[in-house]
C-alpha positions in Angstrom: 155.5 88.8 56.5 156.6 89.7 60.0 156.5 93.5 59.5 153.1 93.4 57.8 151.4 91.1 60.4 153.1 92.7 63.4 153.0 96.4 62.6 150.0 96.6 60.2 147.9 93.6 61.3 148.7 94.1 65.1 149.1 90.4 65.5 151.3 89.5 68.6 154.9 88.9 67.4 155.2 85.3 68.7 152.1 84.3 66.9 153.4 85.9 63.8 156.6 83.6 64.0 154.4 80.5 64.0 152.0 81.8 61.3 154.9 82.8 59.1 156.5 79.3 59.5 153.3 77.7 58.1 153.1 80.3 55.4 156.7 79.7 54.4 156.0 75.8 54.3 153.0 76.1 52.0 154.4 79.0 49.8 157.7 77.1 49.4 155.9 73.9 48.4 154.0 75.8 45.7 156.9 77.9 44.5 159.5 75.2 44.3 157.6 73.3 41.5 158.1 75.7 38.7 161.8 76.3 39.8 162.3 72.5 39.6 160.8 72.3 36.2 163.1 75.0 35.0 166.1 73.0 36.4 166.7 75.7 39.1 166.7 73.4 42.1 169.8 71.5 43.4 167.8 68.8 45.0 170.6 67.1 46.9 171.8 70.4 48.4 168.3 71.5 49.3 167.4 68.3 51.0 170.6 68.2 52.9 170.5 71.8 54.2 166.8 71.4 55.0 167.3 68.2 57.0 170.2 69.7 59.0 168.1 72.8 59.6 165.4 70.8 61.4 167.7 70.5 64.5 168.3 74.3 64.5 164.6 74.9 63.9 163.5 73.0 67.0 166.1 74.8 69.2 165.0 78.2 67.8 161.3 77.4 68.4 161.7 76.6 72.1 164.1 79.6 72.6 161.6 82.0 71.1 159.1 81.2 73.8 161.5 82.7 76.4 162.6 85.9 74.5 160.8 89.2 74.7 159.1 90.6 71.6 161.7 93.4 71.5 164.6 90.9 71.5 163.0 89.0 68.6 162.6 92.2 66.6 166.3 93.2 67.2 167.4 89.7 66.1 165.2 90.0 63.0 166.7 93.4 62.2 170.2 92.1 62.6 169.5 89.2 60.2 168.0 91.6 57.6 171.1 93.8 57.9 173.5 90.9 57.4 171.5 89.6 54.4 171.5 93.1 52.8 175.3 93.5 53.3 176.0 90.1 51.7 174.0 91.0 48.6 176.1 94.1 48.2 179.4 92.1 48.3 181.0 91.2 44.9 179.6 87.9 43.8 179.5 85.6 40.8 175.7 85.6 40.4 175.7 83.2 37.5 178.7 80.9 38.1 178.6 78.8 35.0 181.0 76.3 36.5 178.7 75.2 39.2 177.5 71.5 39.1 174.4 70.3 40.8 175.1 68.2 43.9 178.4 70.0 44.4 178.3 70.5 48.2 180.8 71.8 50.8 179.6 70.0 53.9 182.1 71.9 56.2 180.1 75.1 55.3 176.8 73.5 54.6 176.2 72.0 58.1 176.6 75.3 60.0 174.6 77.2 57.4 171.8 74.7 57.6 171.7 74.8 61.4 171.8 78.6 61.4 169.0 79.0 58.9 166.9 76.4 60.7 167.5 78.1 64.0 166.2 81.4 62.5 163.2 79.5 61.0 162.3 78.4 64.5 163.1 81.7 66.2 161.6 84.1 63.8 159.4 82.0 61.5 160.9 83.4 58.3 162.5 80.2 57.2 165.6 82.1 56.8 164.7 82.7 53.2 166.1 86.2 52.8 169.4 85.2 54.5 169.9 81.7 53.0 169.9 83.0 49.4 172.9 85.5 49.8 174.7 83.0 52.0 174.4 80.3 49.3 175.6 82.6 46.6 178.5 84.1 48.6 179.8 81.2 50.7 178.6 78.1 48.7 179.2 79.7 45.2 175.8 78.8 43.9 174.3 80.7 41.0 171.6 83.2 42.2 168.8 81.6 40.1 169.7 78.1 41.5 170.0 79.5 45.0 166.5 80.9 44.9 164.9 77.5 43.9 167.2 75.4 46.2 166.4 77.7 49.1 162.7 77.0 48.7 163.3 73.2 48.9 165.5 73.7 52.0 163.0 76.0 53.7 160.2 73.5 53.0 162.0 70.6 54.6 163.1 72.6 57.6 159.7 74.1 58.2 158.0 70.8 57.8 160.2 69.3 60.6 159.9 72.4 62.8 156.2 73.1 62.8 155.5 70.6 65.7 157.8 72.6 67.9 155.9 75.8 67.1 152.7 74.0 68.0 154.3 72.8 71.2 155.0 76.4 72.3 151.5 77.5 71.1 152.7 80.0 68.6 150.4 79.0 65.7 146.9 80.4 65.5 144.8 78.5 63.0 142.5 81.3 62.0 145.2 83.9 61.3 147.3 81.2 59.5 144.4 80.3 57.2 143.8 84.0 56.3 147.5 84.4 55.4 147.5 81.2 53.3 144.6 82.4 51.1 146.7 85.1 49.6 150.1 83.6 49.8 149.6 80.5 47.6 148.8 82.4 44.5 151.5 85.0 45.2 154.1 82.2 45.6 153.3 80.6 42.3 153.3 83.9 40.5 156.6 85.0 42.0 158.2 81.7 41.0 157.0 82.2 37.4 158.2 85.8 37.2 161.6 85.1 38.7 162.4 82.6 35.9 162.1 85.4 33.3 163.9 88.2 35.1 167.7 88.8 34.5 169.9 87.8 37.4 171.0 91.3 38.1 167.4 92.4 38.3 166.6 89.6 40.7 169.5 90.7 42.9 168.2 94.3 42.8 164.7 93.1 43.7 166.1 91.2 46.7 168.1 94.2 47.9 165.1 96.5 47.5 162.9 94.2 49.5 165.4 93.9 52.3 165.9 97.7 52.5 162.1 98.2 52.8 162.0 95.6 55.6 165.1 97.2 57.2 163.5 100.7 57.3 160.1 99.5 58.5 161.3 97.2 61.2 164.2 99.5 62.3 161.9 102.5 62.7 159.4 100.5 64.8 162.1 98.8 66.9 164.6 101.5 67.6 162.5 104.6 67.7 
């Protein structure tokens, strides 16, 4: 969303972060339902990470008001690189031994705070980072990580939006235009992801991150 609105739509970056946060909130609310019905959401973990993430989200929102657009783009680029590298690491993508509600709070608390911070700072909800982090560090099956990340992102975004409003980074007209297309796309994406093999889901995530990496990197560094 950030590359499209910033580089194609020519929307000011800080307004993009607020618009993206609202987009993530609505899209996650729509997409999490089919994942939940397919038993692909760890409700306890998602609510815990999302609630912890609100603290980080508020801090990130207020910090974003003081950072330059270039600084935000560099941070975004670093996050995409980290997420891509994590997806290339050897992982148990299916992890048949995982039990719902099985949480490692020692790792979960800093992960929730970090993802929330990125949600407030960049407006992405941390979605493309939280999935590989959940798979690699929390040992969650990829399919469950996707559904659970949506619930976590929804909770974090819901608790962070007021901070984005406070720093005047949400434009109602731009946000409404984005939401028109995103709701249907979120629902369709959730339905498709249930039917794709896990390895293909991983490949799709890597491909998306590489496209973002190339587009943002070329605009930021050159």
